[in-house]
C-alpha positions in Angstrom: 13.5 -4.4 -4.5 10.6 -3.6 -2.1 11.8 -0.8 0.1 10.5 2.5 -1.3 8.8 5.8 -0.5 5.2 4.6 -0.7 4.0 2.4 2.1 1.7 -0.6 1.4 -1.0 -0.9 4.0 -3.3 -4.0 4.5 -6.5 -2.0 5.2 -9.6 -1.3 3.2 -9.9 2.2 4.5 -7.0 4.7 4.2 -6.9 7.9 6.2 -7.2 11.4 4.8 -4.9 13.7 6.7 -4.3 17.4 6.3 -4.3 18.1 2.5 -4.7 14.8 0.5 -4.5 13.6 -3.0 -6.3 10.3 -3.7 -5.6 8.4 -6.9 -7.3 5.4 -8.4 -4.8 2.6 -9.0 -6.8 1.5 -12.0 -6.0 4.8 -13.6 -2.3 4.5 -12.7 -2.2 1.1 -14.4 -3.7 2.6 -17.6 -2.1 6.0 -17.7 1.3 5.9 -15.9 4.3 4.6 -17.9 4.8 1.0 -17.0 1.9 1.1 -14.6 1.4 0.8 -10.9 4.6 -1.1 -10.1 6.7 1.7 -11.7 4.7 4.3 -9.9 5.1 2.5 -6.6 8.9 2.2 -7.0 9.5 5.7 -8.4 11.8 8.0 -6.5 9.6 11.0 -7.5 6.9 10.2 -5.0 6.8 10.1 -1.2 4.5 10.8 1.8 2.0 8.3 0.4 0.3 5.0 1.3 -1.6 2.4 -0.8 -3.6 -0.8 -0.4 -3.6 -1.9 -4.1 -6.8 -0.1 -4.9 -6.1 3.6 -4.2 -3.0 5.7 -3.4 -3.3 8.5 -0.9 -0.7 11.4 -0.7 -0.8 13.7 2.3 0.8 17.1 3.0 0.7 19.1 6.2 0.2 22.4 4.4 -2.8 24.7 3.7 -1.5 25.1 0.2 -0.2 21.7 -0.7 2.6 22.6 -3.1 3.9 19.1 -3.2 0.5 17.6 -4.1 0.1 20.1 -7.0 3.6 19.2 -8.2 2.5 15.6 -8.4 -0.5 16.7 -10.5 1.9 18.6 -12.7 3.5 15.3 -13.6 0.2 13.3 -13.9 -2.1 15.6 -15.8 0.1 15.7 -19.0 -0.2 11.9 -19.0 -4.0 12.2 -19.2 -5.1 12.0 -15.5 -8.3 13.9 -14.9 -9.9 15.2 -11.7 -12.9 13.1 -10.7 -12.3 10.3 -13.1 -8.7 9.4 -11.9 -8.0 11.5 -8.8 -9.5 13.8 -6.2 -7.8 16.4 -4.0 -9.0 18.2 -0.9 -8.5 18.9 2.8 -9.3 16.8 5.8 -12.5 17.9 7.4 -12.9 18.5 11.2 -14.7 15.6 12.9 -15.6 17.4 16.1 -17.3 20.8 16.8 -15.5 23.6 18.7 -17.3 22.6 21.9 -16.0 19.0 21.5 -19.3 17.5 20.4 -19.1 15.1 17.4 -20.2 16.2 14.0 -22.9 14.1 12.3 -21.4 11.2 10.4 -21.2 12.0 6.7 -19.2 11.5 3.5 -16.3 13.8 2.5 -17.8 16.3 0.0 -14.8 16.6 -2.3 -14.7 12.8 -2.7 -18.2 12.6 -4.0 -17.1 13.6 -7.5 -15.4 10.2 -7.9 -17.7 7.3 -8.5 -14.9 4.9 -7.7 -14.4 6.3 -4.2 -16.3 6.0 -0.9 -15.6 8.1 2.2 -16.7 8.8 5.7 -16.1 11.3 8.4 -16.8 10.3 12.0 -15.7 11.7 15.3 -14.0 8.4 16.4 -12.2 7.5 13.2 -11.7 10.9 11.4 -11.6 11.0 7.6 -11.4 7.7 5.7 -11.6 6.7 2.1 -11.8 3.4 0.2 -12.4 2.0 -3.3 -16.0 1.1 -4.2 -14.9 -2.2 -5.7 -12.9 -3.4 -2.7 -15.6 -5.5 -1.0 -16.7 -7.3 -4.2 -13.1 -8.0 -5.4 -12.1 -9.3 -2.0 -15.1 -11.5 -1.6 -14.6 -13.0 -5.1 -10.9 -13.6 -4.3 -11.7 -15.3 -1.0 -14.4 -17.5 -2.6 -11.8 -18.6 -5.2 -9.5 -20.1 -2.5 -9.8 -23.8 -2.9 -9.1 -25.0 0.6 -11.1 -26.4 3.5 -9.7 -23.6 5.7 -9.6 -20.6 3.3 -9.1 -18.1 6.1 -5.5 -19.4 6.6 -4.7 -17.8 3.2 -6.5 -14.5 3.4 -3.0 -12.8 3.3 -2.7 -13.9 -0.4 -5.3 -11.2 -1.3 -2.9 -8.5 -0.2 0.0 -10.4 -1.8 -1.7 -10.4 -5.2 -2.6 -6.7 -4.9 0.9 -5.6 -3.9 2.5 -3.9 -7.0 5.9 -5.8 -6.5 5.1 -9.1 -4.8 2.4 -10.0 -7.2 5.1 -10.7 -9.8 7.2 -12.8 -7.4 6.9 -16.5 -6.5 8.1 -18.3 -3.5 10.5 -21.2 -3.7 10.6 -23.9 -1.0 12.5 -27.1 -0.3 10.8 -30.5 -0.3 11.7 -31.1 3.3 12.1 -29.1 6.6 8.7 -27.5 6.9 5.9 -28.0 9.4 2.4 -28.3 8.0 1.2 -25.2 6.2 -1.6 -24.4 3.8 -0.9 -22.5 0.6 -2.0 -23.0 -3.0 0.8 -24.6 -5.1 0.5 -21.8 -7.7 2.3 -19.5 -5.3 5.5 -21.5 -5.0 8.0 -23.8 -6.8 9.6 -26.7 -5.0 13.3 -26.6 -5.7 16.6 -28.2 -4.7 19.0 -26.7 -2.2 21.2 -25.0 -4.8 18.3 -23.3 -6.5 16.8 -22.4 -3.1 19.9 -20.4 -2.0 20.4 -18.6 -5.3 19.5 -14.9 -5.2 16.8 -14.3 -7.8 14.7 -11.3 -8.7 11.5 -13.3 -9.5 11.6 -15.8 -6.6 12.2 -15.6 -2.9 13.1 -18.4 -0.4 10.1 -19.4 1.7 10.2 -20.1 5.5 7.8 -20.8 8.3 8.1 -18.8 11.5 6.5 -20.0 14.7 6.8 -20.0 18.5 9.5 -22.7 17.9 11.7 -20.7 15.6 12.2 -20.5 11.8 11.9 -23.6 9.6 13.9 -24.8 7.8 16.8 -23.4 9.8 18.3 -20.5 7.9 21.9 -21.3 8.6 21.3 -24.8 7.2 20.0 -23.8 3.9 21.5 -20.4 3.0 25.1 -19.5 2.6 26.8 -17.1 5.0 27.3 -14.6 2.2 23.6 -14.7 1.1 22.6 -11.0 0.5 19.0 -11.4 -0.7 15.5 -11.3 0.8 13.3 -14.1 2.2 9.6 -14.5 3.0 8.4 -15.9 6.3 4.9 -17.2 6.9 4.1 -16.5 10.6 1.8 -19.2 12.2 1.2 -21.0 15.4 2.1 -24.7 15.3 -0.3 -25.2 18.2 -3.5 -23.4 17.2 -2.8 -23.2 13.5 -3.5 -19.5 13.5 -1.8 -17.6 10.6 -0.6 -14.1 11.4 0.6 -13.2 7.8 3.7 -13.1 5.7 6.8 -10.9 6.2 9.6 -10.0 3.8 13.1 -9.8 5.5 16.6 -9.0 4.6 19.1 -11.7 5.5 22.2 -10.6 7.5 24.8 -13.3 8.4 22.3 -16.1 8.1 19.8 -14.4 10.4 16.6 -12.4 9.8 17.5 -8.8 9.5 15.3 -5.8 8.7 11.6 -6.5 8.1 10.6 -4.7 4.9 7.0 -5.6 4.8 4.2 -7.4 6.6 1.0 -8.6 5.0 -1.7 -9.3 7.6 -3.8 -12.4 7.4 -7.2 -10.6 7.8 -9.8 -9.0 5.7 -8.7 -5.4 6.3 -12.3 -4.3 6.7 -13.2 -2.3 9.8 -16.5 -3.3 11.2 -16.8 0.1 12.8 -16.9 1.8 9.5 -19.5 -0.6 8.2 -21.6 0.3 11.2 -21.2 4.0 10.5 -22.5 3.5 7.0 -25.5 1.6 8.2 -26.4 4.6 10.3 -25.9 7.0 7.4 -28.1 4.9 5.1 -31.0 4.8 7.5 
């Protein structure tokens, strides 16, 4: 359901490595059959990462045959260079004598008005969507809670191509105090909670004191589905984020995904752009 060849990363900036193809997710939604979710889950694509705003493919080749094979699939669908994607090579961030190059944008990214970029000696080549900051700020401002920062992870949840269509389901007892808008979950009985469903996942709290409610008390031994676990400290109230796990023999198995409870914005990159704009 979630495991696939494209990795979801909770970061504003994504790295450009070797030869790279950067695609606007807005274009994928409009032009790719069945949109971003179908693209994300397709077996045709690999060696890529996304944050819900852009998708970056990388290939360790001077002539990126794989990247061009992707374009052979996308261009007949109406994808256009500049408007929907850009392609180019990672640029060297240090000179031959080891001194840093002046901080600047990536030249081949400048043709896309939806993309920002930076090259710095400390961070290499990075790209991000121009609308990221505004959309994230608007989302955070919409969180109706006295402590909105405890739900920052929901920004990544709502931008994940699969999870955004899935709700949580929780029991009416067995949980420590947590903060989450009720629109994200349904409160159900035990029979509904333990049923394997494609559109809803059982919800748990993970802390330094274990998992609540206790998995072996609420899921059958033959349960073969996935669950979500909100990681938080019951002492400080700090929220780490949300994980999706497989369940094996009433225990947490493989972790398929972790959505961090933070903004995803690197202060170092912001400082770099302050220098560039002066």
